[in-house]
Residue frames as a rotation matrix with the C-alpha (Angstrom) as fourth column:
MET 1
-0.292 0.952 0.094 14.74
0.152 0.143 -0.978 -10.75
-0.944 -0.272 -0.186 -0.37
LYS 2
-0.911 0.009 0.411 12.95
0.411 0.070 0.909 -11.26
-0.020 0.998 -0.068 -3.68
PHE 3
-0.377 0.790 -0.483 10.17
-0.193 -0.577 -0.794 -8.82
-0.906 -0.206 0.370 -4.61
GLY 4
-0.650 0.279 0.707 7.65
0.748 0.403 0.528 -9.73
-0.137 0.872 -0.470 -7.28
ILE 5
-0.646 0.403 -0.648 5.98
-0.252 -0.914 -0.318 -6.67
-0.721 -0.042 0.692 -8.84
VAL 6
-0.161 0.687 0.709 2.69
0.765 0.541 -0.350 -7.44
-0.624 0.486 -0.613 -10.58
VAL 7
-0.882 -0.119 -0.455 2.13
-0.188 -0.798 0.573 -5.56
-0.431 0.591 0.682 -13.85
PHE 8
-0.025 0.939 0.343 -1.47
0.635 0.280 -0.720 -5.03
-0.772 0.199 -0.604 -14.97
PRO 9
-0.294 0.058 0.954 -2.64
0.829 -0.482 0.285 -3.19
0.476 0.874 0.094 -18.09
GLY 10
0.576 0.509 0.639 -2.70
0.187 -0.844 0.503 0.39
0.795 -0.170 -0.582 -16.83
SER 11
0.627 -0.479 -0.614 -0.05
0.713 0.036 0.700 -0.01
-0.313 -0.877 0.364 -14.12
ASN 12
0.690 -0.410 0.597 2.13
0.207 -0.677 -0.706 3.10
0.694 0.610 -0.382 -14.17
CYS 13
0.581 -0.500 0.642 4.19
-0.804 -0.475 0.357 2.84
0.127 -0.724 -0.678 -10.99
ASP 14
0.983 -0.176 0.042 5.72
0.169 0.976 0.139 -0.59
-0.065 -0.130 0.989 -11.57
LYS 15
0.333 -0.919 0.213 9.06
0.612 0.039 -0.790 0.76
0.717 0.393 0.575 -12.79
ASP 16
0.200 -0.201 0.959 9.10
-0.546 -0.835 -0.061 3.51
0.813 -0.512 -0.276 -10.16
LEU 17
0.833 0.180 0.523 8.72
-0.544 0.432 0.719 0.81
-0.096 -0.884 0.458 -7.52
LYS 18
0.815 -0.580 -0.005 11.46
0.549 0.775 -0.314 -1.30
0.186 0.253 0.949 -9.12
TRP 19
0.138 -0.798 0.587 13.90
0.200 -0.558 -0.805 1.64
0.970 0.229 0.083 -9.16
ALA 20
0.350 0.050 0.935 13.14
-0.799 -0.506 0.326 2.40
0.490 -0.861 -0.138 -5.51
LEU 21
0.947 0.074 0.312 13.55
-0.241 0.808 0.538 -1.23
-0.212 -0.585 0.783 -4.41
GLU 22
0.667 -0.745 -0.014 16.84
0.438 0.407 -0.802 -1.51
0.603 0.528 0.598 -6.30
GLN 23
0.112 -0.623 0.774 18.34
-0.514 -0.703 -0.491 0.80
0.850 -0.343 -0.399 -3.69
LEU 24
0.708 0.190 0.680 17.76
-0.698 0.334 0.633 -1.78
-0.107 -0.923 0.369 -0.96
PRO 25
-0.347 -0.937 0.034 20.74
-0.927 0.348 0.143 -4.06
-0.146 0.018 -0.989 -0.21
GLN 26
-0.953 -0.188 0.239 20.48
-0.152 0.976 0.158 -7.55
-0.263 0.114 -0.958 -1.70
ALA 27
0.006 1.000 -0.010 17.00
-0.352 -0.008 -0.936 -6.91
-0.936 0.009 0.352 -3.07
GLU 28
-0.930 -0.172 0.326 16.03
0.214 0.469 0.857 -9.02
-0.300 0.867 -0.399 -6.08
ILE 29
-0.245 0.864 -0.440 13.16
-0.494 -0.502 -0.710 -7.77
-0.834 0.043 0.549 -8.25
GLU 30
-0.901 0.075 0.427 11.02
0.372 0.640 0.672 -9.68
-0.223 0.764 -0.605 -10.76
PHE 31
-0.572 0.766 -0.294 8.08
-0.808 -0.587 0.041 -8.39
-0.141 0.261 0.955 -12.80
LEU 32
-0.755 0.439 0.487 4.99
0.311 0.893 -0.324 -10.62
-0.578 -0.094 -0.811 -12.74
TRP 33
-0.907 0.403 -0.124 2.63
-0.307 -0.431 0.848 -10.33
0.288 0.807 0.515 -15.73
HIS 34
-0.411 0.825 0.387 -1.10
-0.832 -0.166 -0.530 -10.24
-0.373 -0.540 0.755 -14.98
LYS 35
0.440 0.612 -0.657 -1.88
-0.842 0.536 -0.064 -13.14
0.313 0.582 0.751 -17.34
ASP 36
-0.351 -0.652 -0.672 0.61
-0.264 0.758 -0.597 -15.47
0.898 -0.032 -0.438 -15.66
THR 37
0.788 0.615 0.003 0.12
-0.207 0.260 0.943 -17.48
0.580 -0.744 0.332 -12.49
ASP 38
0.351 -0.766 -0.538 3.74
0.804 0.541 -0.245 -18.07
0.479 -0.347 0.806 -11.46
LEU 39
0.999 0.006 0.042 4.94
-0.019 -0.824 0.567 -15.83
0.038 -0.567 -0.823 -8.62
LYS 40
0.501 -0.864 -0.046 8.51
0.049 0.081 -0.995 -16.91
0.864 0.496 0.083 -9.40
ASN 41
0.149 -0.430 -0.890 9.43
0.879 0.469 -0.079 -17.70
0.452 -0.771 0.448 -5.79
SER 42
-0.121 -0.125 0.985 8.84
-0.096 -0.986 -0.137 -14.15
0.988 -0.111 0.107 -4.61
ASP 43
-0.722 -0.144 -0.677 9.28
0.647 0.207 -0.734 -13.50
0.246 -0.968 -0.056 -0.91
MET 44
-0.365 0.643 -0.673 6.96
0.284 -0.612 -0.738 -10.52
-0.887 -0.460 0.040 -1.16
VAL 45
-0.296 0.373 0.879 4.43
0.949 0.006 0.317 -9.64
0.112 0.928 -0.355 -3.85
MET 46
-0.666 0.016 -0.746 3.93
0.203 -0.958 -0.201 -5.96
-0.718 -0.285 0.635 -4.65
LEU 47
0.111 0.739 0.664 0.83
0.991 -0.033 -0.129 -4.51
-0.074 0.673 -0.736 -6.35
PRO 48
-0.790 -0.590 -0.164 1.85
0.578 -0.807 0.121 -1.09
-0.204 0.001 0.979 -7.71
GLY 49
-0.156 0.711 -0.686 -0.14
0.069 -0.685 -0.725 2.06
-0.985 -0.161 0.058 -8.35
GLY 50
-0.991 -0.112 -0.073 -1.80
-0.055 -0.158 0.986 3.04
-0.122 0.981 0.150 -11.59
PHE 51
-0.167 0.968 -0.189 -5.13
-0.888 -0.231 -0.397 2.44
-0.428 0.101 0.898 -13.27
SER 52
-0.857 -0.242 0.456 -5.39
-0.106 0.947 0.304 -1.32
-0.505 0.212 -0.837 -13.71
TYR 53
-0.538 0.629 0.562 -7.70
0.837 0.481 0.262 -2.18
-0.106 0.611 -0.785 -16.60
GLY 54
-0.606 0.233 0.761 -8.53
0.278 -0.834 0.477 1.52
0.746 0.500 0.440 -16.90
ASP 55
-0.966 0.256 -0.029 -10.28
-0.032 -0.229 -0.973 1.51
-0.256 -0.939 0.230 -13.50
TYR 56
-0.499 0.841 -0.209 -13.48
-0.467 -0.058 0.882 0.46
0.730 0.539 0.421 -15.26
LEU 57
0.232 0.717 -0.657 -16.41
0.474 0.507 0.720 -0.53
0.849 -0.479 -0.222 -13.01
ARG 58
0.986 -0.106 0.131 -14.49
-0.167 -0.514 0.841 0.35
-0.022 -0.851 -0.524 -9.83
SER 59
0.208 -0.978 -0.029 -10.78
-0.893 -0.178 -0.414 0.75
0.399 0.112 -0.910 -9.15
GLY 60
-0.666 -0.626 0.406 -9.36
-0.733 0.649 -0.202 -2.76
-0.137 -0.432 -0.891 -8.81
ALA 61
0.185 0.861 0.473 -12.64
-0.681 0.460 -0.570 -4.53
-0.709 -0.217 0.671 -9.57
ILE 62
0.867 0.087 -0.491 -11.40
-0.459 0.524 -0.717 -6.12
0.195 0.847 0.494 -12.81
ALA 63
-0.062 -0.994 -0.092 -7.82
-0.788 0.105 -0.606 -6.66
0.612 0.035 -0.790 -11.67
LYS 64
-0.206 -0.001 0.978 -8.99
-0.864 0.470 -0.182 -8.95
-0.460 -0.882 -0.098 -8.88
LEU 65
0.739 0.593 0.319 -10.18
-0.346 0.741 -0.575 -11.39
-0.578 0.315 0.753 -11.58
SER 66
0.411 -0.654 -0.636 -6.82
-0.849 -0.019 -0.528 -11.63
0.333 0.757 -0.563 -13.37
PRO 67
0.677 -0.160 -0.719 -5.00
0.100 0.987 -0.126 -15.01
0.730 0.014 0.684 -13.35
ILE 68
-0.379 -0.925 -0.005 -2.06
0.138 -0.051 -0.989 -13.68
0.915 -0.376 0.147 -11.30
MET 69
-0.313 0.297 0.902 -4.38
-0.831 -0.545 -0.109 -12.54
0.460 -0.784 0.417 -8.50
GLN 70
0.789 0.561 -0.251 -5.60
-0.389 0.772 0.503 -16.06
0.476 -0.299 0.827 -7.90
SER 71
0.244 -0.807 -0.538 -1.98
0.583 0.566 -0.584 -16.99
0.775 -0.171 0.608 -7.16
VAL 72
-0.583 -0.437 0.685 -1.52
-0.193 -0.744 -0.639 -13.87
0.789 -0.505 0.349 -5.02
ILE 73
0.277 0.785 0.554 -4.61
-0.835 -0.089 0.544 -14.74
0.476 -0.613 0.630 -2.98
GLU 74
0.835 -0.022 -0.550 -3.37
0.155 0.969 0.195 -18.29
0.529 -0.248 0.812 -2.40
PHE 75
-0.173 -0.985 -0.027 0.09
0.491 -0.062 -0.869 -16.96
0.854 -0.163 0.495 -1.50
ALA 76
-0.450 0.052 0.891 -1.37
-0.545 -0.807 -0.228 -14.42
0.707 -0.588 0.392 0.93
ASN 77
0.584 0.784 0.210 -3.71
-0.674 0.323 0.665 -16.93
0.453 -0.529 0.717 2.57
LYS 78
0.675 -0.444 -0.590 -0.69
0.494 0.865 -0.085 -19.13
0.548 -0.234 0.803 3.29
GLY 79
0.685 -0.364 -0.631 1.06
0.520 -0.362 0.773 -16.27
-0.510 -0.858 -0.059 5.09
GLY 80
-0.127 -0.764 0.632 3.01
0.988 -0.153 0.013 -14.78
0.087 0.626 0.775 2.19
LEU 81
-0.320 -0.087 -0.943 3.86
0.431 -0.900 -0.063 -11.07
-0.844 -0.427 0.326 2.36
VAL 82
-0.095 0.370 0.924 1.85
0.965 -0.195 0.177 -8.79
0.246 0.908 -0.339 0.06
LEU 83
-0.440 -0.031 -0.898 1.96
0.397 -0.903 -0.163 -4.98
-0.806 -0.428 0.410 -0.26
GLY 84
0.069 0.517 0.853 -0.48
0.985 -0.169 0.022 -2.95
0.156 0.839 -0.521 -2.35
ILE 85
-0.663 -0.343 -0.666 0.21
0.443 -0.896 0.022 0.73
-0.604 -0.280 0.746 -3.04
CYS 86
-0.624 0.499 -0.601 -2.61
-0.623 -0.782 -0.003 3.07
-0.472 0.373 0.799 -4.16
ASN 87
0.110 0.680 -0.725 -4.33
-0.932 0.324 0.162 1.06
0.345 0.658 0.669 -6.93
GLY 88
-0.526 -0.388 -0.757 -2.72
-0.132 0.917 -0.377 -2.01
0.840 -0.098 -0.533 -5.36
PHE 89
-0.956 0.259 0.138 -4.48
-0.151 -0.030 -0.988 -1.18
-0.252 -0.965 0.067 -2.08
GLN 90
-0.162 0.943 -0.290 -7.77
-0.943 -0.235 -0.236 -0.89
-0.291 0.235 0.927 -3.97
ILE 91
-0.061 0.075 -0.995 -7.16
-0.627 0.773 0.097 -4.30
0.776 0.630 0.000 -5.57
LEU 92
-0.887 -0.329 -0.324 -6.48
0.034 0.653 -0.757 -5.90
0.460 -0.682 -0.568 -2.18
CYS 93
-0.695 0.704 0.147 -9.76
-0.437 -0.252 -0.863 -4.55
-0.571 -0.664 0.483 -0.80
GLU 94
0.075 0.725 -0.684 -11.67
-0.996 0.081 -0.023 -5.66
0.038 0.684 0.729 -3.91
SER 95
-0.214 -0.268 -0.939 -10.11
-0.374 0.911 -0.175 -9.13
0.902 0.314 -0.296 -3.49
ALA 96
0.794 0.583 0.174 -11.23
-0.321 0.158 0.934 -9.25
0.517 -0.797 0.312 0.17
LEU 97
0.122 -0.827 -0.548 -7.63
0.671 0.476 -0.569 -9.68
0.731 -0.299 0.613 1.28
LEU 98
-0.944 -0.299 -0.139 -8.05
0.306 -0.641 -0.704 -6.46
0.122 -0.707 0.696 3.26
PRO 99
-0.150 0.949 -0.279 -11.23
0.930 0.040 -0.365 -5.15
-0.335 -0.314 -0.888 4.91
GLY 100
0.028 0.262 -0.965 -13.06
0.143 -0.956 -0.255 -2.00
-0.989 -0.131 -0.064 3.86
ALA 101
0.392 0.145 0.909 -13.13
0.915 0.042 -0.401 -0.13
-0.096 0.989 -0.116 0.57
LEU 102
-0.672 -0.581 -0.458 -11.60
0.456 -0.813 0.362 2.91
-0.583 0.034 0.812 -1.11
LEU 103
0.339 0.911 0.236 -14.29
0.858 -0.196 -0.475 5.39
-0.387 0.364 -0.847 -2.18
ARG 104
0.262 -0.168 0.950 -14.27
0.642 -0.704 -0.302 8.66
0.720 0.690 -0.077 -4.10
ASN 105
-0.777 -0.576 -0.256 -12.45
0.595 -0.539 -0.596 11.48
0.205 -0.615 0.761 -2.34
THR 106
-0.130 0.793 -0.595 -14.82
0.800 -0.271 -0.536 13.75
-0.586 -0.546 -0.599 -0.42
ASN 107
-0.222 0.013 -0.975 -14.08
-0.255 -0.966 0.045 16.66
-0.941 0.259 0.218 -2.77
GLN 108
0.664 0.546 0.512 -14.92
0.240 0.492 -0.837 14.43
-0.708 0.678 0.196 -5.77
LYS 109
0.793 -0.470 -0.388 -11.61
-0.599 -0.487 -0.635 15.39
0.110 0.736 -0.668 -7.38
PHE 110
0.651 -0.705 -0.281 -8.36
0.575 0.700 -0.424 13.63
0.495 0.114 0.861 -8.22
ILE 111
0.926 -0.363 0.099 -5.73
-0.332 -0.666 0.668 14.69
-0.176 -0.651 -0.738 -5.68
CYS 112
0.529 -0.848 -0.026 -2.02
0.666 0.434 -0.607 14.76
0.526 0.303 0.795 -6.52
ASN 113
0.581 -0.250 0.775 -0.05
-0.486 -0.870 0.084 16.28
0.653 -0.426 -0.627 -3.68
ASN 114
-0.565 -0.734 -0.378 2.47
0.055 0.424 -0.904 15.69
0.824 -0.531 -0.199 -0.92
VAL 115
0.629 0.709 0.318 0.90
-0.352 -0.104 0.930 14.68
0.693 -0.697 0.184 2.38
PHE 116
-0.490 -0.755 0.437 2.22
-0.772 0.142 -0.620 13.59
0.406 -0.641 -0.652 5.76
ILE 117
0.589 0.617 -0.522 1.64
-0.248 0.753 0.610 10.20
0.769 -0.229 0.596 7.37
SER 118
-0.198 -0.635 0.746 2.72
-0.966 -0.001 -0.257 8.73
0.164 -0.772 -0.614 10.69
PRO 119
-0.635 -0.065 -0.770 3.20
-0.087 0.996 -0.012 5.06
0.768 0.060 -0.638 11.65
ALA 120
0.174 0.819 0.547 0.26
-0.798 -0.207 0.565 3.84
0.576 -0.535 0.618 13.72
ASN 121
0.786 0.060 0.615 1.32
-0.456 0.729 0.510 0.32
-0.418 -0.681 0.601 14.76
GLU 122
-0.286 -0.958 -0.009 4.36
-0.766 0.223 0.602 -1.89
-0.575 0.180 -0.798 14.34
SER 123
0.815 0.459 0.354 4.22
-0.118 0.729 -0.674 -4.16
-0.568 0.507 0.649 11.33
GLN 124
0.280 -0.726 0.628 6.52
0.819 0.522 0.238 -5.51
-0.501 0.448 0.741 8.63
ILE 125
0.153 -0.183 0.971 6.36
0.809 -0.541 -0.230 -2.15
0.568 0.821 0.066 6.85
THR 126
0.699 0.130 0.703 6.56
-0.166 -0.927 0.337 0.14
0.695 -0.353 -0.627 9.89
GLN 127
0.826 -0.408 -0.388 9.08
0.551 0.445 0.706 -1.67
-0.115 -0.797 0.592 12.08
GLY 128
-0.134 -0.983 -0.126 12.02
0.956 -0.161 0.246 0.53
-0.262 -0.088 0.961 12.96
LEU 129
-0.087 0.150 0.985 10.35
0.575 -0.800 0.173 3.74
0.814 0.581 -0.016 11.75
GLU 130
-0.955 -0.240 -0.175 10.50
0.286 -0.587 -0.757 6.80
0.079 -0.773 0.630 13.96
ASN 131
-0.018 0.966 -0.259 7.33
0.963 -0.052 -0.264 8.15
-0.268 -0.254 -0.929 15.51
LYS 132
-0.544 -0.210 -0.813 7.24
0.034 -0.973 0.229 11.22
-0.839 0.096 0.536 13.27
ALA 133
0.610 0.749 -0.258 5.59
-0.175 -0.190 -0.966 12.62
-0.773 0.634 0.015 10.16
TYR 134
-0.479 -0.692 0.541 6.81
0.428 0.354 0.832 11.23
-0.766 0.630 0.127 6.83
LYS 135
-0.008 0.440 -0.898 6.21
-0.623 -0.705 -0.340 13.29
-0.782 0.556 0.280 3.69
ILE 136
-0.700 -0.118 0.705 4.84
0.332 0.819 0.467 10.98
-0.632 0.561 -0.534 0.99
PRO 137
-0.799 0.405 -0.445 2.98
-0.599 -0.600 0.530 11.85
-0.052 0.690 0.722 -2.25
ILE 138
-0.272 0.770 0.577 -0.57
0.266 0.637 -0.723 10.78
-0.925 -0.043 -0.379 -3.02
ALA 139
-0.772 0.133 -0.621 -2.22
-0.616 -0.398 0.680 10.59
-0.157 0.908 0.389 -6.45
HIS 140
-0.854 0.516 0.063 -5.75
0.520 0.852 0.060 9.21
-0.022 0.084 -0.996 -6.44
GLY 141
-0.609 0.753 0.249 -9.39
-0.516 -0.614 0.598 9.94
0.603 0.235 0.762 -7.06
GLU 142
0.591 0.767 -0.249 -10.70
-0.337 0.515 0.788 7.05
0.733 -0.382 0.563 -4.97
GLY 143
-0.399 -0.864 -0.308 -8.60
0.070 0.306 -0.949 7.04
0.914 -0.400 -0.061 -1.81
ARG 144
-0.207 0.408 0.889 -11.17
-0.891 -0.454 0.001 7.59
0.404 -0.792 0.457 0.93
PHE 145
-0.864 -0.141 -0.484 -10.96
0.015 0.952 -0.305 4.56
0.504 -0.271 -0.820 3.22
TYR 146
-0.162 0.889 0.427 -14.36
-0.952 -0.255 0.170 3.41
0.260 -0.379 0.888 4.40
ALA 147
-0.779 0.101 -0.619 -15.75
0.159 0.987 -0.038 0.47
0.607 -0.128 -0.784 6.35
ASP 148
0.312 0.945 0.099 -18.93
0.030 -0.113 0.993 -0.11
0.950 -0.306 -0.064 8.31
ALA 149
0.395 -0.112 0.912 -18.95
-0.814 -0.503 0.290 0.55
0.426 -0.857 -0.290 12.05
GLU 150
0.923 -0.014 0.385 -18.42
-0.205 0.828 0.522 -3.10
-0.326 -0.561 0.761 13.02
THR 151
0.670 -0.713 0.206 -15.47
0.654 0.436 -0.618 -3.50
0.351 0.549 0.758 10.65
MET 152
0.259 -0.568 0.781 -13.92
-0.208 -0.822 -0.529 -0.21
0.943 -0.025 -0.332 11.80
GLU 153
0.657 0.037 0.753 -14.20
-0.752 -0.024 0.658 -1.32
0.043 -0.999 0.012 15.42
SER 154
0.914 -0.318 0.251 -12.44
0.284 0.945 0.162 -4.59
-0.288 -0.077 0.954 14.55
ILE 155
0.505 -0.752 0.424 -9.68
0.472 -0.171 -0.865 -2.82
0.723 0.637 0.269 12.60
GLU 156
0.231 -0.393 0.890 -8.93
-0.589 -0.785 -0.194 -0.47
0.775 -0.479 -0.413 15.47
LYS 157
0.787 0.135 0.602 -9.23
-0.594 0.432 0.679 -3.17
-0.168 -0.892 0.420 18.15
ASN 158
0.833 -0.454 0.315 -6.79
0.474 0.881 0.017 -5.44
-0.285 0.134 0.949 16.31
ASN 159
0.283 -0.753 -0.595 -4.33
-0.155 -0.648 0.746 -2.61
-0.947 -0.119 -0.300 15.65
GLN 160
0.213 -0.126 0.969 -4.57
0.827 0.551 -0.110 -3.06
-0.520 0.825 0.222 11.89
VAL 161
0.996 0.059 0.066 -4.01
0.084 -0.861 -0.502 0.60
0.027 0.506 -0.862 11.02
ILE 162
0.303 -0.953 0.006 -0.40
0.941 0.301 0.154 1.01
-0.148 -0.041 0.988 9.87
PHE 163
-0.829 -0.538 0.154 -0.41
0.555 -0.826 0.101 4.67
0.073 0.169 0.983 8.75
ARG 164
0.333 0.899 -0.285 -2.61
0.861 -0.413 -0.296 7.70
-0.383 -0.147 -0.912 9.45
TYR 165
0.106 -0.207 0.973 -2.67
0.623 -0.749 -0.227 11.05
0.775 0.630 0.050 7.71
CYS 166
0.358 -0.078 -0.930 -1.21
0.846 -0.394 0.359 13.77
-0.395 -0.916 -0.075 9.88
ASP 167
0.992 -0.118 0.044 0.21
-0.091 -0.911 -0.402 17.28
0.087 0.395 -0.914 9.62
GLU 168
0.394 -0.917 -0.058 3.93
-0.116 0.013 -0.993 18.08
0.912 0.398 -0.102 9.37
ASN 169
-0.253 -0.449 0.857 4.19
-0.893 -0.232 -0.386 17.98
0.372 -0.863 -0.343 13.17
GLY 170
-0.892 -0.092 -0.443 2.71
-0.022 0.987 -0.161 14.50
0.452 -0.134 -0.882 13.38
ASP 171
-0.699 0.703 0.130 -0.66
-0.338 -0.164 -0.927 15.67
-0.630 -0.692 0.353 14.73
ILE 172
-0.831 0.488 0.266 -3.62
0.543 0.609 0.579 13.67
0.121 0.625 -0.771 13.46
ASN 173
-0.473 0.689 -0.548 -6.53
0.022 -0.613 -0.790 15.99
-0.881 -0.386 0.275 12.66
ASP 174
0.431 0.776 0.461 -9.26
0.530 0.195 -0.825 16.62
-0.730 0.600 -0.328 10.09
THR 175
0.694 -0.188 -0.695 -7.28
-0.497 -0.823 -0.274 19.35
-0.521 0.536 -0.665 8.34
ALA 176
-0.342 -0.938 -0.062 -4.49
-0.772 0.243 0.587 16.87
-0.536 0.249 -0.807 7.56
ASN 177
-0.211 0.369 0.905 -6.92
0.293 0.907 -0.301 14.33
-0.933 0.201 -0.300 6.06
PRO 178
-0.808 -0.259 -0.529 -6.69
-0.323 -0.556 0.766 14.81
-0.493 0.790 0.366 2.27
ASN 179
-0.823 0.405 -0.397 -9.54
-0.266 0.342 0.901 12.57
0.501 0.848 -0.174 1.13
GLY 180
0.011 0.883 0.469 -11.97
-0.931 -0.162 0.327 12.05
0.365 -0.441 0.820 4.01
SER 181
-0.279 -0.176 -0.944 -10.71
-0.033 0.984 -0.174 8.62
0.960 -0.017 -0.280 5.08
LEU 182
0.808 0.589 0.001 -12.30
-0.076 0.102 0.992 7.36
0.584 -0.801 0.128 8.28
ASN 183
0.894 -0.419 -0.157 -10.02
0.234 0.137 0.963 7.86
-0.382 -0.897 0.221 11.29
ASN 184
0.554 -0.689 -0.467 -7.42
-0.765 -0.643 0.042 9.46
-0.329 0.335 -0.883 9.00
ILE 185
0.427 -0.366 0.827 -6.48
0.107 0.928 0.356 5.98
-0.898 -0.063 0.435 7.74
ALA 186
0.310 -0.439 -0.843 -3.75
-0.911 -0.390 -0.133 5.99
-0.270 0.810 -0.521 5.08
GLY 187
-0.265 -0.423 -0.866 -2.89
-0.636 0.752 -0.173 2.29
0.725 0.505 -0.468 5.30
ILE 188
0.450 0.442 0.776 -3.96
-0.864 0.435 0.254 -0.94
-0.225 -0.785 0.578 6.98
CYS 189
-0.743 -0.562 -0.363 -2.97
-0.619 0.784 0.052 -4.59
0.256 0.263 -0.930 7.30
ASN 190
0.176 0.781 -0.598 -4.92
-0.287 0.622 0.728 -7.80
0.942 0.043 0.334 7.79
GLU 191
0.841 0.219 0.494 -5.35
-0.526 0.121 0.842 -9.50
0.124 -0.968 0.217 11.17
ASN 192
0.834 -0.549 0.059 -2.45
0.525 0.821 0.226 -11.87
-0.173 -0.157 0.972 10.47
ARG 193
0.662 -0.549 -0.511 -0.21
-0.291 -0.816 0.500 -8.88
-0.691 -0.182 -0.700 9.64
ASN 194
-0.294 -0.768 0.569 1.16
0.425 0.428 0.797 -10.23
-0.856 0.476 0.200 6.36
ILE 195
-0.102 0.341 0.934 -0.98
0.968 -0.183 0.173 -8.23
0.230 0.922 -0.312 3.89
PHE 196
-0.324 -0.145 -0.935 -0.53
0.537 -0.842 -0.055 -4.45
-0.779 -0.520 0.351 3.70
GLY 197
0.105 0.366 0.924 -2.20
0.945 -0.326 0.021 -1.66
0.309 0.872 -0.381 1.77
MET 198
-0.177 -0.161 -0.971 -1.46
0.546 -0.837 0.039 2.05
-0.819 -0.524 0.236 1.67
MET 199
0.785 0.542 0.300 -2.65
0.560 -0.413 -0.718 4.91
-0.265 0.732 -0.628 -0.55
PRO 200
0.692 -0.578 -0.433 0.47
-0.557 -0.809 0.189 7.16
-0.459 0.111 -0.881 -0.44
HIS 201
0.921 -0.370 -0.123 3.36
0.099 0.527 -0.844 6.31
0.377 0.765 0.522 -2.78
PRO 202
0.693 -0.719 -0.052 6.64
-0.030 -0.102 0.994 5.64
-0.720 -0.688 -0.092 -0.89
GLU 203
0.163 -0.651 0.741 8.37
0.879 0.437 0.190 4.77
-0.447 0.621 0.644 -4.18
ARG 204
0.488 0.072 0.870 7.88
0.633 -0.716 -0.295 8.37
0.602 0.694 -0.395 -5.33
ALA 205
0.798 -0.277 0.536 9.75
-0.517 -0.771 0.372 9.70
0.310 -0.574 -0.758 -2.30
SER 206
0.873 -0.430 0.232 12.84
0.244 0.794 0.556 7.50
-0.423 -0.429 0.798 -2.48
PHE 207
0.328 -0.768 0.551 15.51
0.901 0.079 -0.426 9.48
0.283 0.636 0.718 -4.30
GLU 208
-0.154 -0.506 -0.848 17.92
0.718 -0.647 0.256 12.19
-0.678 -0.570 0.464 -3.21
HIS 209
-0.936 -0.288 0.203 17.64
0.344 -0.620 0.705 13.98
-0.077 0.730 0.679 -6.57
LEU 210
-0.168 0.942 0.290 13.89
0.521 -0.165 0.838 14.32
0.837 0.292 -0.463 -5.99
GLY 211
-0.512 -0.166 0.843 14.55
-0.412 -0.813 -0.411 15.98
0.754 -0.558 0.348 -2.65
ASN 212
0.196 0.622 0.758 12.75
-0.981 0.117 0.157 13.41
0.009 -0.774 0.633 -0.50
THR 213
-0.528 -0.398 -0.750 13.76
-0.399 0.896 -0.195 9.97
0.750 0.197 -0.632 0.78
ASP 214
-0.393 0.461 0.796 11.05
-0.880 0.062 -0.470 9.49
-0.266 -0.885 0.381 3.42
GLY 215
0.651 0.708 -0.276 9.50
-0.759 0.611 -0.224 6.77
0.009 0.355 0.935 1.27
LEU 216
0.099 -0.710 -0.697 12.77
-0.380 0.620 -0.686 4.89
0.920 0.333 -0.209 1.06
GLU 217
-0.719 -0.320 0.617 12.81
-0.675 0.106 -0.730 4.66
0.168 -0.942 -0.292 4.86
ILE 218
0.206 0.884 0.419 9.45
-0.861 0.367 -0.351 2.92
-0.464 -0.288 0.837 4.70
LEU 219
0.749 0.045 -0.662 10.63
-0.500 0.693 -0.519 0.47
0.435 0.720 0.541 2.04
LYS 220
-0.322 -0.944 -0.072 13.82
-0.573 0.255 -0.779 -0.24
0.753 -0.209 -0.623 4.01
ALA 221
-0.227 0.297 0.927 11.68
-0.937 0.192 -0.291 -1.49
-0.264 -0.935 0.235 6.90
LEU 222
0.753 0.581 -0.308 10.70
-0.652 0.720 -0.238 -4.47
0.084 0.380 0.921 4.74
LEU 223
0.358 -0.715 -0.601 14.25
-0.150 0.591 -0.793 -5.84
0.922 0.374 0.104 4.97
LEU 224
-0.141 -0.415 0.899 14.71
-0.948 -0.207 -0.244 -5.60
0.287 -0.886 -0.364 8.74
GLU 225
-0.793 -0.316 -0.521 15.40
-0.236 0.948 -0.214 -8.95
0.562 -0.047 -0.826 10.37
LYS 226
-0.816 0.530 0.231 12.60
-0.174 0.155 -0.972 -8.65
-0.551 -0.834 -0.034 12.91
GLN 227
-0.802 0.586 -0.115 9.56
0.083 0.300 0.950 -10.44
0.592 0.752 -0.289 11.46
VAL 228
-0.860 0.491 0.139 6.48
-0.311 -0.288 -0.906 -9.00
-0.405 -0.822 0.400 13.13
ASN 229
-0.314 0.784 -0.536 4.02
-0.904 -0.075 0.420 -10.47
0.289 0.617 0.732 10.65
VAL 230
-0.350 0.161 -0.923 3.95
-0.009 0.985 0.175 -13.90
0.937 0.069 -0.343 12.30
């Protein structure tokens, strides 16, 4: 499987994501520059974390206008697989590829910490995962998922939530919600289940020497033969 990692000015998790993906069997990785339009025959496009274009205006608001994103949007609308992590999730929402928005954390502070998330529904990125709590780091100031009541009802009805914040026992509650996201949402997909966004960073929890490989389990799900996105 070939992964194309988009690099924007201000991306700071592109290499982390590459190193994590290199652990997957037969994974091919290509960097995609924001000024280009060629996705280089990627099977899945990845939008990494960071501060694209300095997060001016709003996080992801300028990145959505970059030349590469026009190709990503066309690719996604044709059924191509796309995953946005943290800032990448923000870009997907700004590009209207995913519903809702990521707002300032309720405490109005940047949060950098380990949290726990649990798979909510089966998708290309959750298939094969155990029904348990996965410890994954977050690092964001604008990670509070929000949508209006009608959109939230549609997201829940269509089973578009892929991860929810939980405690270490897998219980979903307000105490385990680090940023005030509605319904403890840590990640969602689109209705067609080929576009995914999540705030936690699985690539930062993918190495034995860092003491945590929960994130690698999530990335491994991308290579399973079962294709649930169609």
